[in-house]
N, C-alpha and C positions, 0 to 999 in steps of 0.2 A: 452260663446263667449267673446272674449277679447274686450275691449273698450279703447281708441277710435277705430273707424273703420279703416281698413288698407287703404293704398294707393296702387293703381295698376298702373303699368307703362310699357310702351313698345314704343320703337322708338321715343322718345320725347313726347309721349302722356301720360298724367298722369290723373288718376281718383282719386278724393278725395271728402270728405264731404265739403259742403259749410260752410264758417266760417264768423264770425261777421266782420272781417276785409276786407272781400270781398264785402261788401255792395255797395260801390260806383262803383267798376268795374262791379259787377253783374247787377246793375240797368242800367248802360251805355250799357252793352252788350244786355240786353233785349230791351232797347229802340231802339238801332240801328237795331235790327232784328224783330221789331214788324210786319212790313208788310210781311217780308220773312216767318215768322212763322204762320201768321193768317190762311192760308188755311189748315194747318196741325195739329194745336194744339186743343185738346178737350177743350171745355168750358162748363159751366153750362147752361142748357136751360133757356129761359126767365122765370122769376119769381122764380128761384131756386138758384140764385147766393149767394155764401157765403160772409159774411161781410169781408171787407179788413182787413188784419192783418199786424202788423209791421214786419220788417225784422227780428228782434230778436225773435218774436213769431214763424215766419216761420222756423228759424233755430232750435228752441227748438222742434217744432213739428217733423221736419225731424230727429233729433237726437233720439227722443223718438220712432219713427217708426223703426229706425235702431236697437235700443236696443231691441225692441220687436220682431225683425225679421219679420216685416210685410211689409217692403219696404227697398230697398237699393238705396237711391238717391245719386248721385254723380255729381259733375261738371267735365267737361273735360278741361284740360289744355294742351296747346301746347307751348313748349318752355317758360313755366312760365306764359303764359297769359290764362285767361279764354276764351274758344272758344265754349262752348256748354254744353250739359247736357245729362246724361244717367241715367235711373232709372229702376230698376226692382221693379215693384209694384204689388199690389194685390196678395202678396205671400200667398199661402196656404200650410200648412204642412200636417200632418196626412196622409191620403191615397193618396192625390193628389200630394203634394210636387212640386208645380209649381208656376210660376209667369209670369207676362206680362211685356215685355221689351219695353221701349220707349226711343227715343233719338232725339237730334237735334244738328246741328253744324251751327255756324255763317255763314252767306252768303259769307263773304269774305274768309272763310276757306273751303267751300264745294268743294268736288272733289279732296281733297289731301290725302285721305286714313284715315282721322281722325275718321269718323263714324264707318267704319268696325273694326278698332283697338279697339275702345271703346266698341262696341258690343261684340267682342271676349273676351276682358278683363272682362267685367261684367258677361258674360255667364260662363266663366271658373271659376270665383270666386264663382258664385252661385252654380254651380255643385259641387265645392269643399266644400261648406257649407252643402251639402246634398240634394239640390233640384234635381228633376228628369227631369223637363220639362220647357223649356223657350218658350214663345209664343210672336210673333211680329205681330201687326196688322198694315197694310199699306193701305192708300187710293189708289185706282187703278190709280189715276191721279198723284201720287207722284213718278215720274220717278227716282228721286235721291235716295229715300229710297228703291225702288224696285231694283235699281242697287246694293245697299248694300246687300240685301237679296240674289241676284244672286252671287255676289262675294264670299259670305260666304257659298253658296250652302245650304241655309236653305230649308227645305222641305215645299212645299206649300200644304195647307190642304183645300183650298176652300175659298168661299166668305161668309162673315158674313154680312147679310143685315141690313141696318139702325142701325149700331152698336154704333157709337159715335156721339155726338152733336158737330159739328165743323163748324165754320164760318157761323152760322145762320141756319143750317139744320142738320138733321140726315143723316149721311154718311155711305155708304157701305165701307167695308174693306176686303182686301185680307189677309188671315191668313197664317203665316209661323211659323214653329216650329223646335225645336231641342230637343233631350233628352240626358241625360247623357250616355245612353247606346249606342247611335249612334256613328259611327266612324266619327270623324271630321278631315278632312285632308286638305292639301293645305297650301300655304304660310301664310295665315292669322291665322291659328290655331296652327302653330308650335312655340314652345318655350315660351308659355304663362304662364303655371301654376306656374312657379317659380318667376314670376315678381310681387311679393306681398311684401310690406314692411309696417311698422307701427305697 
């Protein structure tokens, strides 16, 4: 696999790796969206939290995971500004060839089509790398993310009980999926595979 990782782009949305020079902008973005993200982001249960790491260590870890093809973490840019995050994590190769996709978009940019574009870009990139299955887990209360799944016509597979620790408790999640073999049609899926650079 070539390194550095590619950039993926579509309609003013760009996905790329987080870089050291992003530190101030990234921290400001996270701070502005702390309350917005709290009900949806997984955290370590009490007594199991990891020690804090520096931004440099965080970047190195992400780059290492990408090179090992264990995770594809990318920031989302819109018109040159950081506005969110999309990550295909928990990648398994071998017989499974799948991963779990998570994403978020800044509160002030939600509802503008950025999340669906990012999910499509990451999914098509992953399928192009040889993965067979993408899974997305969404809390039943997360209407914004459920709307993304509907827009992209992701197949719902059921409820995973007490799946992730979020906002102080173990939370149920609805599971959506797509495979490389499934037909993906509609405006969100057209013209994506060629939008890779880097």
